[in-house]
C-alpha atoms as a printed R data frame, in Angstrom:
    type eleno elety resid chain resno       x       y       z
1   ATOM     1    CA   MET     A     1  -0.141  -0.139   0.123
2   ATOM     2    CA   LYS     A     2   2.873   2.521   0.912
3   ATOM     3    CA   THR     A     3   4.332   1.844  -2.307
4   ATOM     4    CA   LYS     A     4   1.228   2.344  -4.128
5   ATOM     5    CA   LEU     A     5   0.956   5.588  -2.678
6   ATOM     6    CA   PHE     A     6   4.669   6.980  -3.491
7   ATOM     7    CA   THR     A     7   3.710   5.948  -7.219
8   ATOM     8    CA   ILE     A     8   0.233   7.747  -7.375
9   ATOM     9    CA   ALA     A     9   2.107  10.768  -5.678
10  ATOM    10    CA   LEU     A    10   5.186  10.533  -8.266
11  ATOM    11    CA   ALA     A    11   2.529  10.464 -10.974
12  ATOM    12    CA   LEU     A    12   0.617  13.260  -9.943
13  ATOM    13    CA   ILE     A    13   3.778  15.277  -9.745
14  ATOM    14    CA   LEU     A    14   5.876  14.262 -12.528
15  ATOM    15    CA   SER     A    15   3.178  13.269 -15.127
16  ATOM    16    CA   THR     A    16   2.496  17.058 -15.921
17  ATOM    17    CA   ASN     A    17   5.080  18.664 -18.742
18  ATOM    18    CA   LEU     A    18   8.150  19.316 -17.073
19  ATOM    19    CA   ALA     A    19   9.240  22.058 -19.460
20  ATOM    20    CA   ASN     A    20   6.582  23.960 -18.460
21  ATOM    21    CA   ALA     A    21   8.777  27.103 -17.066
22  ATOM    22    CA   GLN     A    22   5.357  28.402 -14.961
23  ATOM    23    CA   MET     A    23   5.404  25.074 -12.816
24  ATOM    24    CA   ARG     A    24   7.154  25.556  -9.853
25  ATOM    25    CA   PHE     A    25   8.281  23.266  -6.984
26  ATOM    26    CA   GLY     A    26   8.594  23.648  -3.077
27  ATOM    27    CA   ILE     A    27   9.725  22.163  -0.564
28  ATOM    28    CA   VAL     A    28   7.674  22.620   3.532
29  ATOM    29    CA   GLY     A    29   8.173  21.842   6.277
30  ATOM    30    CA   GLY     A    30   6.764  22.729   9.801
31  ATOM    31    CA   VAL     A    31   4.730  21.910  12.936
32  ATOM    32    CA   ASN     A    32   1.149  20.484  14.031
33  ATOM    33    CA   LEU     A    33  -1.324  20.694  16.651
34  ATOM    34    CA   GLN     A    34  -3.511  17.405  16.465
35  ATOM    35    CA   ASN     A    35  -5.933  15.842  18.152
36  ATOM    36    CA   LEU     A    36  -8.561  12.594  17.606
37  ATOM    37    CA   ASN     A    37 -11.889  13.791  18.127
38  ATOM    38    CA   GLY     A    38 -14.902  11.718  18.137
39  ATOM    39    CA   LYS     A    39 -17.048   9.554  20.461
40  ATOM    40    CA   ASN     A    40 -15.902   6.644  22.564
41  ATOM    41    CA   SER     A    41 -17.446   3.125  23.161
42  ATOM    42    CA   ASN     A    42 -20.392   4.298  24.954
43  ATOM    43    CA   GLY     A    43 -21.605   7.403  22.612
44  ATOM    44    CA   ASP     A    44 -19.595  10.354  24.698
45  ATOM    45    CA   LYS     A    45 -17.557  13.001  23.254
46  ATOM    46    CA   LEU     A    46 -13.535  12.035  23.238
47  ATOM    47    CA   GLU     A    47 -11.656  14.686  26.161
48  ATOM    48    CA   ASN     A    48  -8.365  14.338  24.569
49  ATOM    49    CA   ASP     A    49  -5.770  16.907  24.683
50  ATOM    50    CA   MET     A    50  -3.964  18.069  21.586
51  ATOM    51    CA   ILE     A    51  -0.133  17.099  20.939
52  ATOM    52    CA   VAL     A    52   2.779  18.691  18.823
53  ATOM    53    CA   GLY     A    53   3.625  16.900  15.680
54  ATOM    54    CA   TYR     A    54   5.466  17.749  12.695
55  ATOM    55    CA   HIS     A    55   4.951  17.291   8.947
56  ATOM    56    CA   ALA     A    56   8.147  17.412   5.522
57  ATOM    57    CA   GLY     A    57   7.601  17.240   2.024
58  ATOM    58    CA   ILE     A    58   7.327  18.631  -1.059
59  ATOM    59    CA   ASN     A    59   5.068  19.706  -3.178
60  ATOM    60    CA   VAL     A    60   4.589  21.257  -6.931
61  ATOM    61    CA   GLN     A    61   2.212  24.192  -7.972
62  ATOM    62    CA   ILE     A    62   0.805  23.508 -11.615
63  ATOM    63    CA   PRO     A    63  -1.198  26.622 -13.386
64  ATOM    64    CA   ILE     A    64  -4.901  25.696 -14.153
65  ATOM    65    CA   VAL     A    65  -5.495  29.499 -15.468
66  ATOM    66    CA   PRO     A    66  -4.222  32.947 -14.315
67  ATOM    67    CA   GLU     A    67  -3.663  32.962 -10.401
68  ATOM    68    CA   PHE     A    68  -5.365  29.342  -9.937
69  ATOM    69    CA   TYR     A    69  -3.361  26.194  -9.360
70  ATOM    70    CA   PHE     A    70  -3.389  22.929  -8.545
71  ATOM    71    CA   GLN     A    71  -0.780  21.899  -5.913
72  ATOM    72    CA   PRO     A    72  -0.412  18.280  -5.172
73  ATOM    73    CA   GLY     A    73   2.429  17.111  -2.609
74  ATOM    74    CA   VAL     A    74   3.700  14.509  -0.818
75  ATOM    75    CA   LEU     A    75   4.352  14.818   2.878
76  ATOM    76    CA   PHE     A    76   5.655  12.943   6.271
77  ATOM    77    CA   THR     A    77   3.419  14.273   9.325
78  ATOM    78    CA   THR     A    78   2.647  13.075  12.523
79  ATOM    79    CA   LYS     A    79  -0.838  12.926  14.212
80  ATOM    80    CA   GLY     A    80  -2.301  11.867  17.492
81  ATOM    81    CA   ALA     A    81  -3.253  12.730  20.804
82  ATOM    82    CA   LYS     A    82  -3.296  12.766  24.731
83  ATOM    83    CA   ASN     A    83  -6.138  11.674  27.211
84  ATOM    84    CA   GLU     A    84  -5.746  12.218  30.816
85  ATOM    85    CA   GLY     A    85  -7.777  10.992  33.723
86  ATOM    86    CA   SER     A    86  -7.489   8.882  36.846
87  ATOM    87    CA   ILE     A    87  -8.332   5.842  38.201
88  ATOM    88    CA   LEU     A    88  -8.935   4.658  41.936
89  ATOM    89    CA   GLY     A    89  -7.602   8.297  42.530
90  ATOM    90    CA   VAL     A    90  -4.258   7.646  40.726
91  ATOM    91    CA   ALA     A    91  -3.469  10.128  37.533
92  ATOM    92    CA   THR     A    92  -3.190   8.222  34.458
93  ATOM    93    CA   SER     A    93  -2.439   9.312  31.113
94  ATOM    94    CA   SER     A    94  -2.410   7.797  27.495
95  ATOM    95    CA   THR     A    95  -0.315   9.282  24.398
96  ATOM    96    CA   TYR     A    96  -1.134   8.124  20.923
97  ATOM    97    CA   ASN     A    97   1.349   9.138  18.389
98  ATOM    98    CA   LEU     A    98   0.493   8.181  14.541
99  ATOM    99    CA   SER     A    99   2.775   8.663  11.378
100 ATOM   100    CA   TYR     A   100   1.374   9.121   8.104
101 ATOM   101    CA   ILE     A   101   2.506   9.566   4.358
102 ATOM   102    CA   GLU     A   102   0.372  12.069   2.724
103 ATOM   103    CA   LEU     A   103  -0.712  12.928  -0.158
104 ATOM   104    CA   PRO     A   104  -2.539  16.546  -0.157
105 ATOM   105    CA   LEU     A   105  -4.135  17.428  -3.239
106 ATOM   106    CA   ASN     A   106  -4.656  21.307  -2.967
107 ATOM   107    CA   PHE     A   107  -6.313  23.962  -5.211
108 ATOM   108    CA   VAL     A   108  -4.779  27.717  -4.593
109 ATOM   109    CA   TYR     A   109  -5.648  30.815  -5.316
110 ATOM   110    CA   LYS     A   110  -2.008  32.606  -5.740
111 ATOM   111    CA   GLY     A   111  -3.041  37.029  -5.871
112 ATOM   112    CA   ALA     A   112  -0.201  39.162  -6.458
113 ATOM   113    CA   ILE     A   113   0.146  41.512  -2.912
114 ATOM   114    CA   GLY     A   114   2.879  43.813  -2.470
115 ATOM   115    CA   ASN     A   115   5.925  42.261  -3.781
116 ATOM   116    CA   GLY     A   116   4.499  38.831  -2.910
117 ATOM   117    CA   PHE     A   117   1.541  36.340  -3.415
118 ATOM   118    CA   VAL     A   118  -1.334  36.125  -0.827
119 ATOM   119    CA   LEU     A   119  -2.018  31.751  -1.028
120 ATOM   120    CA   LEU     A   120  -5.748  30.336  -0.324
121 ATOM   121    CA   GLY     A   121  -5.802  27.186  -0.925
122 ATOM   122    CA   PHE     A   122  -8.159  23.778  -0.227
123 ATOM   123    CA   GLY     A   123  -8.914  20.146  -1.064
124 ATOM   124    CA   PRO     A   124  -8.977  16.517   0.130
125 ATOM   125    CA   TYR     A   125  -6.104  14.848   1.370
126 ATOM   126    CA   VAL     A   126  -5.288  11.046   1.757
127 ATOM   127    CA   SER     A   127  -2.760   9.627   4.030
128 ATOM   128    CA   TYR     A   128  -1.656   6.014   5.061
129 ATOM   129    CA   GLY     A   129  -0.278   5.057   8.617
130 ATOM   130    CA   ILE     A   130   2.801   3.491   8.855
131 ATOM   131    CA   MET     A   131   3.722   3.405  12.371
132 ATOM   132    CA   GLY     A   132   2.712   4.418  15.441
133 ATOM   133    CA   LYS     A   133   3.335   4.382  19.343
134 ATOM   134    CA   ALA     A   134   0.894   4.236  22.377
135 ATOM   135    CA   LYS     A   135   2.268   5.571  25.981
136 ATOM   136    CA   TYR     A   136   0.388   4.374  28.874
137 ATOM   137    CA   GLU     A   137   1.268   6.181  32.303
138 ATOM   138    CA   GLY     A   138  -0.317   5.763  36.369
139 ATOM   139    CA   GLY     A   139   1.459   6.365  39.195
140 ATOM   140    CA   LEU     A   140   4.953   4.698  38.882
141 ATOM   141    CA   LEU     A   141   4.080   2.610  35.724
142 ATOM   142    CA   SER     A   142   4.712   3.629  32.400
143 ATOM   143    CA   TYR     A   143   4.332   1.207  29.434
144 ATOM   144    CA   GLU     A   144   4.920   1.873  25.287
145 ATOM   145    CA   ASP     A   145   3.155  -0.176  22.637
146 ATOM   146    CA   ASP     A   146   3.601  -0.484  19.248
147 ATOM   147    CA   ILE     A   147   0.038   0.864  17.525
148 ATOM   148    CA   VAL     A   148  -1.347  -2.112  15.333
149 ATOM   149    CA   PHE     A   149  -2.886  -1.053  12.018
150 ATOM   150    CA   GLN     A   150  -5.857  -3.276  11.407
151 ATOM   151    CA   ASN     A   151  -9.554  -2.315   9.977
152 ATOM   152    CA   VAL     A   152 -11.723  -4.814  12.033
153 ATOM   153    CA   ILE     A   153 -10.947  -6.422  15.702
154 ATOM   154    CA   GLU     A   154 -11.812  -9.328  15.771
155 ATOM   155    CA   THR     A   155 -12.682 -12.214  18.875
156 ATOM   156    CA   GLY     A   156  -9.341 -13.659  20.170
157 ATOM   157    CA   ASP     A   157  -7.154 -10.669  18.714
158 ATOM   158    CA   PRO     A   158  -4.509  -9.870  21.206
159 ATOM   159    CA   VAL     A   159  -4.872  -7.073  23.023
160 ATOM   160    CA   GLU     A   160  -3.241  -4.424  21.268
161 ATOM   161    CA   THR     A   161  -3.794  -0.451  20.198
162 ATOM   162    CA   TYR     A   162  -5.487  -0.362  16.941
163 ATOM   163    CA   PHE     A   163  -6.386   2.251  14.446
164 ATOM   164    CA   LYS     A   164  -6.851   1.865  10.541
165 ATOM   165    CA   ALA     A   165  -4.509   2.945   8.495
166 ATOM   166    CA   PHE     A   166  -6.015   4.490   5.741
167 ATOM   167    CA   ASP     A   167  -7.458   8.134   6.145
168 ATOM   168    CA   SER     A   168  -9.018  11.114   4.088
169 ATOM   169    CA   GLY     A   169 -10.270  14.348   4.832
170 ATOM   170    CA   ALA     A   170  -9.982  18.044   3.706
171 ATOM   171    CA   ASN     A   171  -7.404  20.854   3.771
172 ATOM   172    CA   VAL     A   172  -7.664  24.418   4.074
173 ATOM   173    CA   PHE     A   173  -5.065  27.311   4.653
174 ATOM   174    CA   ALA     A   174  -4.104  30.709   3.733
175 ATOM   175    CA   GLY     A   175  -0.183  32.112   3.542
176 ATOM   176    CA   TYR     A   176   1.957  34.693   1.949
177 ATOM   177    CA   GLU     A   177   4.708  33.753  -0.480
178 ATOM   178    CA   MET     A   178   7.489  36.271  -0.813
179 ATOM   179    CA   ALA     A   179   8.929  37.594  -4.567
180 ATOM   180    CA   GLY     A   180  12.410  34.966  -3.456
181 ATOM   181    CA   GLY     A   181  10.141  32.072  -2.804
182 ATOM   182    CA   LEU     A   182  10.269  31.801   0.762
183 ATOM   183    CA   PHE     A   183   6.347  31.352   1.910
184 ATOM   184    CA   ILE     A   184   4.580  30.736   5.215
185 ATOM   185    CA   GLN     A   185   1.097  29.359   5.912
186 ATOM   186    CA   LEU     A   186  -1.481  28.527   8.369
187 ATOM   187    CA   ASN     A   187  -3.349  25.130   7.759
188 ATOM   188    CA   THR     A   188  -6.143  23.455   8.970
189 ATOM   189    CA   GLN     A   189  -7.147  19.938   8.412
190 ATOM   190    CA   PHE     A   190 -10.362  17.968   9.105
191 ATOM   191    CA   GLY     A   191 -10.018  14.367   8.825
192 ATOM   192    CA   LEU     A   192 -13.626  12.728   7.455
193 ATOM   193    CA   LEU     A   193 -13.133   9.013   7.866
194 ATOM   194    CA   LYS     A   194 -13.114   7.095  11.177
195 ATOM   195    CA   ILE     A   195  -9.743   5.842  11.813
196 ATOM   196    CA   ASN     A   196 -10.941   3.179  14.913
197 ATOM   197    CA   PRO     A   197 -11.243  -0.247  13.824
198 ATOM   198    CA   GLU     A   198 -14.353  -1.968  13.830
199 ATOM   199    CA   TYR     A   199 -15.286  -4.642  16.619
200 ATOM   200    CA   ASN     A   200 -16.919  -7.478  15.580
201 ATOM   201    CA   SER     A   201 -17.159  -8.824  19.133
202 ATOM   202    CA   ASP     A   202 -19.112  -5.682  20.467
203 ATOM   203    CA   PRO     A   203 -21.982  -4.850  17.636
204 ATOM   204    CA   ASN     A   204 -23.105  -1.815  20.119
205 ATOM   205    CA   ASP     A   205 -19.992  -0.167  20.153
206 ATOM   206    CA   LYS     A   206 -20.509   3.524  19.314
207 ATOM   207    CA   THR     A   207 -16.434   4.525  18.495
208 ATOM   208    CA   GLU     A   208 -15.622   7.378  16.135
209 ATOM   209    CA   VAL     A   209 -12.354   8.571  15.903
210 ATOM   210    CA   ARG     A   210 -10.883  11.260  13.477
211 ATOM   211    CA   ASN     A   211  -7.936  13.117  12.755
212 ATOM   212    CA   THR     A   212  -8.294  17.202  13.244
213 ATOM   213    CA   GLY     A   213  -5.567  19.664  13.333
214 ATOM   214    CA   PHE     A   214  -3.644  23.079  12.635
215 ATOM   215    CA   GLY     A   215  -0.300  23.737  11.737
216 ATOM   216    CA   LEU     A   216   2.067  26.122  10.721
217 ATOM   217    CA   SER     A   217   4.469  25.727   7.784
218 ATOM   218    CA   LEU     A   218   7.801  27.462   6.269
219 ATOM   219    CA   GLY     A   219   8.620  26.818   3.025
220 ATOM   220    CA   TYR     A   220  10.736  27.572  -0.338
221 ATOM   221    CA   ARG     A   221   9.437  28.070  -4.101
222 ATOM   222    CA   PHE     A   222  11.704  27.314  -6.797
């Protein structure tokens, strides 16, 4: 699956006429403030806290009409959340860190302002989880486990921390690009798919978990 995502990304970026002088590549990186929102197994709202992650990758701006561009890219990005509570008066916390290969497929308005350009963008993304860690702490005890990516949990499956690998959602961002190619942008992302696996052993399970987050990106376009 990871190989297919890389193949799709390269096809999107390289299938366009590379001789087009107006097409510009960019490198980008930054920080994320991520959360896992939704409902628990009883249908109650999740009360998670944001964690800090990061993203890094490349994209390309392909002209469509004057001032409007198609901007596909490939990112490595980290997401997740933290939950704090207590059991029998002992403070506990659970931290989930998920790493994805992500393909943003944005449409961008790029209008001249001053010596640079204002950037307004939106579009879908698809991503695939490649690794993750879950850390559980309570009192003097601490335990860390690898996250297992699996779509359905069957009766008899080992006790692990499970998530679905595939995710998809929507991006919205705004920023400014200087005349020399440096740019900065604020990003918002809304996951539209549930990333929690289905529990066949519990038909009444109401869990719904989705990625949401904000970010600040810096980059250079050449």
